[in-house]
C-alpha positions as CSV (number, residue, x, y, z in Angstrom):
1,M,-35.3,64.0,-71.2
2,Q,-32.1,62.1,-71.6
3,S,-30.7,63.5,-68.4
4,T,-33.8,62.5,-66.5
5,V,-33.4,58.9,-67.8
6,F,-29.8,58.9,-66.8
7,T,-30.6,60.1,-63.3
8,I,-33.2,57.4,-62.9
9,S,-30.8,54.7,-64.1
10,F,-28.1,55.9,-61.7
11,V,-30.5,55.8,-58.8
12,K,-31.5,52.2,-59.7
13,L,-27.9,51.2,-60.0
14,L,-27.1,52.7,-56.6
15,C,-30.0,50.9,-55.0
16,L,-28.9,47.6,-56.4
17,T,-25.3,48.2,-55.3
18,L,-25.9,49.4,-51.7
19,P,-27.3,46.1,-50.4
20,G,-24.2,44.4,-51.5
21,M,-22.0,47.0,-50.0
22,T,-24.0,46.7,-46.8
23,A,-23.6,42.9,-46.7
24,V,-19.8,43.2,-47.2
25,S,-19.5,45.8,-44.5
26,A,-21.7,43.7,-42.1
27,E,-19.7,40.4,-42.6
28,L,-18.9,38.7,-39.3
29,P,-15.3,38.8,-38.1
30,S,-13.6,35.4,-37.7
31,P,-12.6,33.8,-34.3
32,S,-9.1,34.7,-33.3
33,N,-6.2,32.9,-31.5
34,I,-7.2,29.4,-32.6
35,R,-5.2,26.8,-30.9
36,I,-5.0,23.0,-30.1
37,T,-4.6,21.6,-26.6
38,S,-3.7,17.9,-26.7
39,I,-2.6,15.9,-23.6
40,N,-2.3,12.1,-23.5
41,M,-4.0,11.7,-26.9
42,G,-6.9,13.9,-26.0
43,L,-7.5,16.9,-28.3
44,V,-9.5,20.1,-27.7
45,L,-9.7,23.0,-30.2
46,E,-9.9,26.4,-28.5
47,W,-10.4,29.9,-29.8
48,D,-11.1,33.5,-28.8
49,P,-14.3,35.4,-29.9
50,P,-14.0,37.9,-32.7
51,Q,-12.8,41.3,-31.7
52,N,-15.5,44.0,-31.3
53,H,-18.3,41.5,-32.0
54,M,-21.9,42.5,-31.4
55,G,-24.8,40.2,-30.5
56,N,-24.9,36.5,-29.6
57,L,-22.5,34.4,-31.7
58,T,-22.4,30.6,-32.2
59,Y,-19.6,28.6,-33.7
60,R,-19.1,25.6,-36.0
61,S,-16.0,23.4,-35.7
62,E,-14.9,20.7,-38.1
63,Y,-11.9,18.4,-38.8
64,K,-10.3,16.7,-41.8
65,W,-8.2,13.5,-41.7
66,K,-5.4,13.7,-44.2
67,S,-5.0,10.9,-46.7
68,I,-8.3,9.4,-45.6
69,R,-10.9,12.0,-46.6
70,N,-10.5,15.4,-48.2
71,S,-13.7,16.9,-46.8
72,Y,-14.4,18.2,-43.4
73,R,-16.7,16.6,-40.9
74,V,-18.7,18.6,-38.3
75,V,-18.2,17.9,-34.6
76,C,-19.5,21.0,-32.8
77,L,-22.5,23.0,-34.3
78,D,-24.4,26.0,-33.0
79,T,-22.3,26.1,-29.8
80,T,-21.7,29.2,-27.8
81,A,-18.6,27.6,-26.1
82,L,-15.2,28.7,-27.2
83,C,-13.9,25.1,-27.5
84,C,-14.7,21.8,-29.1
85,D,-13.5,18.3,-27.9
86,F,-12.5,16.1,-30.9
87,T,-11.0,13.2,-28.9
88,S,-13.6,10.6,-29.6
89,H,-13.4,11.2,-33.4
90,L,-9.6,10.8,-33.8
91,N,-7.1,8.0,-34.4
92,K,-3.9,7.6,-32.4
93,F,-1.8,7.7,-35.7
94,G,-3.9,10.2,-37.6
95,V,-2.8,13.5,-39.2
96,Y,-5.6,16.1,-38.9
97,T,-6.5,19.7,-39.8
98,F,-9.2,21.6,-37.9
99,Q,-11.2,24.7,-38.7
100,V,-13.8,27.0,-37.0
101,R,-16.0,29.9,-37.9
102,A,-18.5,32.3,-36.2
103,E,-22.2,32.3,-37.1
104,R,-25.2,34.6,-36.3
105,E,-28.7,34.6,-37.8
106,G,-27.6,33.2,-41.1
107,E,-24.4,35.3,-41.4
108,T,-21.0,33.5,-41.2
109,S,-17.4,34.5,-40.8
110,H,-14.5,33.1,-42.8
111,W,-13.1,29.8,-41.7
112,V,-9.9,29.8,-39.6
113,E,-7.9,26.7,-40.1
114,T,-5.1,25.1,-38.1
115,K,-1.8,23.5,-39.3
116,E,-1.6,19.8,-39.6
117,F,-1.5,18.0,-36.3
118,V,0.1,14.5,-35.9
119,M,-1.5,12.8,-32.9
120,D,1.3,10.6,-31.6
121,E,4.0,13.2,-32.3
122,H,2.4,16.4,-31.2
123,T,0.4,15.3,-28.3
124,T,1.8,16.2,-24.8
125,L,2.5,13.3,-22.4
126,G,1.1,13.9,-18.9
127,P,3.1,13.1,-15.8
128,P,3.6,9.5,-14.6
129,S,2.2,8.3,-11.3
130,V,4.8,7.8,-8.5
131,T,4.4,5.8,-5.3
132,L,7.0,5.5,-2.6
133,V,7.3,2.7,0.0
134,S,9.8,2.9,2.8
135,S,11.4,-0.2,4.3
136,G,14.2,0.5,6.7
137,A,16.9,2.6,5.0
138,N,15.5,1.6,1.6
139,I,12.8,3.4,-0.5
140,E,11.0,1.6,-3.3
141,V,10.0,3.9,-6.2
142,S,7.0,2.5,-8.1
143,I,6.2,4.3,-11.4
144,E,3.1,4.0,-13.6
145,D,3.0,5.2,-17.3
146,P,0.7,8.1,-18.2
147,V,-2.8,7.1,-19.1
148,L,-3.7,7.9,-22.7
149,R,-7.3,8.7,-23.6
150,I,-7.6,6.8,-26.9
151,S,-4.9,4.1,-26.6
152,E,-2.7,2.1,-24.3
153,F,0.7,3.8,-23.6
154,K,2.8,0.8,-24.6
155,E,0.9,0.4,-27.9
156,I,2.4,3.7,-29.1
157,Y,5.5,4.3,-27.0
158,N,6.8,0.8,-26.4
159,H,10.4,2.0,-25.8
160,A,10.2,4.4,-22.9
161,T,12.5,5.1,-20.0
162,F,12.3,7.1,-16.8
163,N,14.4,9.9,-15.4
164,I,14.4,10.0,-11.7
165,T,15.6,12.9,-9.5
166,Y,15.7,12.9,-5.7
167,W,17.0,15.0,-2.9
168,K,16.9,15.3,0.9
169,E,14.0,17.4,2.0
170,G,15.1,21.0,2.4
171,Q,18.2,20.4,0.1
172,E,16.7,20.9,-3.3
173,K,20.0,22.3,-4.7
174,K,21.7,18.9,-4.0
175,V,19.7,16.9,-6.5
176,K,20.8,13.4,-7.6
177,R,19.7,12.1,-11.0
178,M,19.1,8.6,-12.4
179,N,18.4,8.6,-16.2
180,G,17.4,5.9,-18.6
181,I,15.7,3.7,-16.0
182,Q,13.8,0.9,-17.8
183,L,12.2,-0.7,-14.7
184,H,8.9,0.5,-13.2
185,E,10.1,-0.4,-9.7
186,V,13.4,0.8,-8.3
187,V,14.8,0.3,-4.8
188,L,17.3,2.9,-3.5
189,E,19.5,2.3,-0.4
190,L,19.6,5.7,1.4
191,E,20.6,7.2,4.7
192,Q,18.7,6.2,7.8
193,W,16.2,8.5,9.5
194,T,16.1,10.9,6.5
195,R,13.3,12.3,4.5
196,Y,13.7,12.2,0.7
197,C,11.7,13.7,-2.1
198,F,11.3,12.3,-5.7
199,Q,10.2,13.6,-9.1
200,V,10.0,11.4,-12.3
201,W,9.8,12.1,-16.1
202,V,9.0,9.7,-18.9
203,V,11.2,9.8,-22.0
204,T,10.1,8.0,-25.2
205,E,12.4,6.7,-27.9
206,R,9.7,7.5,-30.5
207,F,10.0,11.2,-31.3
208,F,12.2,11.6,-28.2
209,K,9.2,13.0,-26.2
210,Q,9.6,14.0,-22.6
211,S,6.5,13.9,-20.4
212,Q,5.4,16.5,-17.9
213,P,7.1,16.0,-14.5
214,S,5.3,14.0,-11.8
215,N,4.3,15.7,-8.5
216,V,7.0,15.9,-5.9
217,T,6.5,12.9,-3.6
218,C,8.4,12.6,-0.2
219,E,9.0,9.6,2.1
220,S,11.1,9.0,5.2
221,T,13.6,6.2,5.8
222,A,14.0,4.4,9.2
223,K,16.7,2.3,10.8
224,G,18.5,0.1,8.2
225,K,18.6,-3.7,8.3
226,D,21.8,-5.3,9.7
227,R,23.9,-7.5,7.4
228,P,23.2,-11.2,7.4
229,W,26.3,-12.3,9.4
230,V,25.6,-9.6,12.0
231,M,22.1,-10.9,12.4
232,A,23.3,-14.5,12.6
233,L,25.8,-13.6,15.3
234,G,23.2,-11.7,17.3
235,M,20.8,-14.7,17.1
236,F,23.6,-17.0,18.3
237,V,24.4,-14.8,21.3
238,V,20.7,-14.5,22.2
239,M,20.3,-18.3,22.0
240,A,23.5,-18.9,24.0
241,V,22.2,-16.7,26.8
242,S,18.5,-17.5,26.8
243,V,18.7,-21.3,26.7
244,P,20.7,-21.7,30.0
245,L,18.5,-19.1,31.6
246,V,15.4,-21.0,30.6
247,V,16.9,-24.3,31.9
248,L,17.9,-22.7,35.2
249,A,14.5,-21.2,35.6
250,F,12.8,-24.6,35.1
251,W,15.2,-26.2,37.6
252,H,14.4,-23.6,40.2
253,C,10.7,-24.0,39.6
254,Y,11.0,-27.8,40.0
255,R,12.9,-27.3,43.3
256,V,10.2,-25.0,44.7
257,V,7.4,-27.3,43.6
258,S,9.2,-30.3,45.1
259,F,9.7,-28.4,48.4
260,L,6.0,-27.4,48.6
261,R,4.7,-30.8,47.6
262,P,7.2,-33.5,48.8
263,K,6.8,-37.1,47.7
264,V,7.7,-39.3,50.8
265,K,8.3,-43.0,50.0
266,L,9.0,-45.9,52.4
267,P,12.3,-47.8,52.1
268,G,12.1,-50.9,50.0
269,H,12.6,-53.4,52.9
270,F,9.7,-51.7,54.8
271,T,7.5,-52.2,51.9
272,V,8.4,-55.9,51.6
273,Y,7.9,-56.3,55.3
274,L,4.4,-54.8,55.2
275,L,3.4,-56.9,52.3
276,D,4.4,-60.1,54.2
277,P,1.3,-62.2,55.3
278,Q,2.4,-62.4,58.8
279,C,2.8,-58.7,59.0
280,S,-0.6,-58.4,57.6
281,S,-2.0,-60.6,60.4
282,I,-0.1,-58.5,62.9
283,L,-1.6,-55.4,61.4
284,A,-5.0,-57.0,61.5
285,L,-4.5,-57.8,65.2
286,Q,-3.4,-54.3,65.8
287,S,-6.5,-53.0,64.2
288,S,-8.8,-55.3,66.2
289,P,-10.0,-54.4,69.8
290,Q,-7.4,-55.1,72.5
291,P,-8.4,-57.7,75.3
292,D,-8.4,-56.7,78.9
293,E,-5.1,-57.2,80.5
294,V,-4.9,-59.7,83.5
295,Y,-2.6,-58.7,86.2
296,H,-1.9,-59.6,89.9
297,E,-0.6,-57.4,92.6
298,V,3.0,-58.1,93.6
299,S,4.2,-57.4,97.1
300,I,7.9,-57.0,97.9
301,M,8.8,-58.4,101.2
302,P,12.0,-57.9,103.3
303,G,14.7,-60.4,102.7
304,G,15.2,-63.6,104.8
305,T,15.3,-67.4,104.4
306,E,11.7,-67.9,105.3
307,T,10.6,-65.1,103.2
308,E,12.5,-66.4,100.2
309,R,10.8,-69.8,100.6
310,E,7.4,-68.1,100.8
311,S,8.2,-66.1,97.7
312,A,9.3,-69.1,95.7
313,L,6.1,-71.0,96.8
314,W,4.0,-68.0,95.8
315,W,5.7,-67.7,92.4
316,T,5.2,-71.4,91.6
317,E,1.5,-71.2,92.5
318,H,1.0,-68.0,90.4
319,K,2.7,-69.6,87.4
320,A,0.6,-72.7,87.6
321,H,-2.5,-70.6,87.9
322,N,-1.6,-68.7,84.7
323,Q,-1.0,-71.8,82.8
324,T,-4.4,-73.1,83.9
325,D,-6.1,-70.0,82.6
């Protein structure tokens, strides 16, 4: 009888213990390879799924702000994605801890927690933006700071400089460097008719952070500008040659026009004479119709005394007749 009771009690105990053993053996494995990706003050928590997991899993991600709150706050819940973006919940000077766990139908894995992450110190600075403008043999390098997602760059890294490297295209091994540049615009005087390539980094005094390098940007130079005194001399020579040529051209044009369209003027004494009243009357008479001329026939006779007397008599009568008319 006692053995029977003992057997029944053992079976009951085993039944009570087996569910617990099953729950322990069926506990979900935790996500693996948890990591933080932070560029320009953005922050994304990433992880890999549990090894040998079965079925559809979801994930829960949380964060805790050190020295502000001791409890975690949920950002991503019931997501199947293997990442969670915390950027909009963070402060540029905050110190944070993140954690994630796997879930399935009420079952959960253990939390996997990150180390403390200091935003302004640990975030990676992206590359600056570089623009090149060519002017003769000069190239102007314009640099823009990386664009941060939750702050202005100068509000956090107000003491930053630029490291510039450049080289002739095709001669990457002959790189020239300019470090500690504080200006956002730099003009370099280079060789004419040559193509140059540039790459720029940002270096911050705070935490001595170096950004990712900019894209390689190339630009070609052209013919350089002459020096001021050379330009002045050239302008003087051009003016000295062009001015006489212009004057000579005008003079020849004037001569040609004068030849084709002459301006004839009467002498001064002719003008005075024509303006005289008597001359005007003469001109008026010349313009009026001319009277018929009166004439007599004249006969030439052979010489002799009698003939001379007759001729003299005829001439006297003819003169008297004309006076009468």
